[in-house]
N, C-alpha and C positions, 0 to 999 in steps of 0.2 A: 730776928729772923730765925725761922725754924730750920732745922737740919733736914734736907730732903735727899732722897736717893737719886743717883745719877739717872736711873731709868725714868723716874718721875719727871725730872727736869727735861729729858729728851722728849717725852710725850707732850709736855706742855709747849715746848718750842715747836714741835711738829704741828700741834693744833693751832698755834698762832699763825704759822705760815699758811695753813690751809684757809684760815679765815681772812687773812689780809689779802686785799686785791692786788693783783700783779701791777706794779707801777713801772714795769719796763716799757720803754717806748718801742713802738713797732718800727721795724726797719722798713723804710720806703725803698722799693726796688728802683733801680735806675732804668733809663730807657733801653740801654743795651741788654740788661737782664730781661726786661719785658719782651724785647724783640727775640731774644734767644728762646724764651719760654714759648712765644708765639710760633716760632719756627719748629720747636719740638712738638707742639700741639698739632701744627699743620702736618708734620711728618707722620705723627701717630694717626691722625685722621685719614691721611692718604693710605697708610698701611691697613687700617680698618676697612676703608672703602674697597681696597684691592682684595682683601680677604672675603669681604661680603660678596663681591662680584664672583670670585672663585667658587665660593659656596653656592651661589645662585646657579652658576653653570653646572656645578656638580649635582645640584638638586634637579635641574632640568634633565641632565643625562640619566640620573637614577629614575626619574619619572618615565623617560622614554624606555629604559630597560624594563621597568615594571609593566608598561603597556605591552612591550614585545613579549614578555613572559606570559602575560594574561592571554594574549592572542594565541601563543603557542599552546598554552594549557587548554584553551577553548578548542583549538584544532585537534589536539590529542583526545579530548573528551568526545568530540564528534567521531573521530576514527575509532575510538573504543566502542561507542554505541553501534557503529556500523559493523565492527568485528563481532560484537555480541549478537547482533541480529543474524549475521552470516553463520555464526557458530550454532545458533538455534536452528537455522534452516538445515545446516549440515547434519545436526543431530537428528532432526526429523527424517531426513533422507536416509541416514544410517539405520534408524529404527525400521523404516519401511523396507530397506534392503535386507535387514535381518529377518523380517517377517516373510519376505519372498523366498529367501534361502531356506528358512525352516519349512515353508510350504512345499518347496521343490524337493527337499531331502527327506521329507516325512514318508515313511513306508505306506504305500497305498495298495490296496488289493488289485490284482490284475484282472481285468475284465476283457473278455473277447470283444464286446461291443465297442470298447474304447479304441481298438485298433481296426475296426471295420468288419470283424468276423461275427457271424451270427451262429451261435451253437445250434446244432441240429435238434438236440433234445434239451429242454430246460429242466427236465425232471428225471429222477432215477427210474430206469425201466423196471417193470415188475414182470415176472414170468407169467405167460399165458397158459393156463391149465389145458386149454383145448388144442394147443399146438402139438404137432406130432413130434415124437421123440425120434431123433436120428441116431442111428447106431454107428459103431466104428466103421463098418463097411460103407455106409452111406457117406460118411464124412471123408473117407479115403484113408483110413488108418489101416495099416497092415502090420501084423506082427511077424 
């Protein structure tokens, strides 16, 4: 027999154990162990069902909340559209008021006709060369 290293022997032994089928006999559970396992599984199933119901209720509540927020968002969107329309109307009214104010405050030439007076002469008088000249005595001037 050849001299082998300890590590080589351990590897060979590990390889043999991997190749050899397990000849251990399976342990047959007793009726009490099966009943206990069944009770554990039923309790686990009940807990899972309860959690499932709780999550279903939570999902329904969240769906109701989402619908409520959607309705609120739609109402706010409608209000926003109405406010934008009103703002545009007010802006147009404001611009019209500014135009009226500018028109009223703009300097305008004064005309006698605007207040109901008709000027006696619409043109500049020119001297008449044939007119008699009045002197100071005729006018009433005395020195």
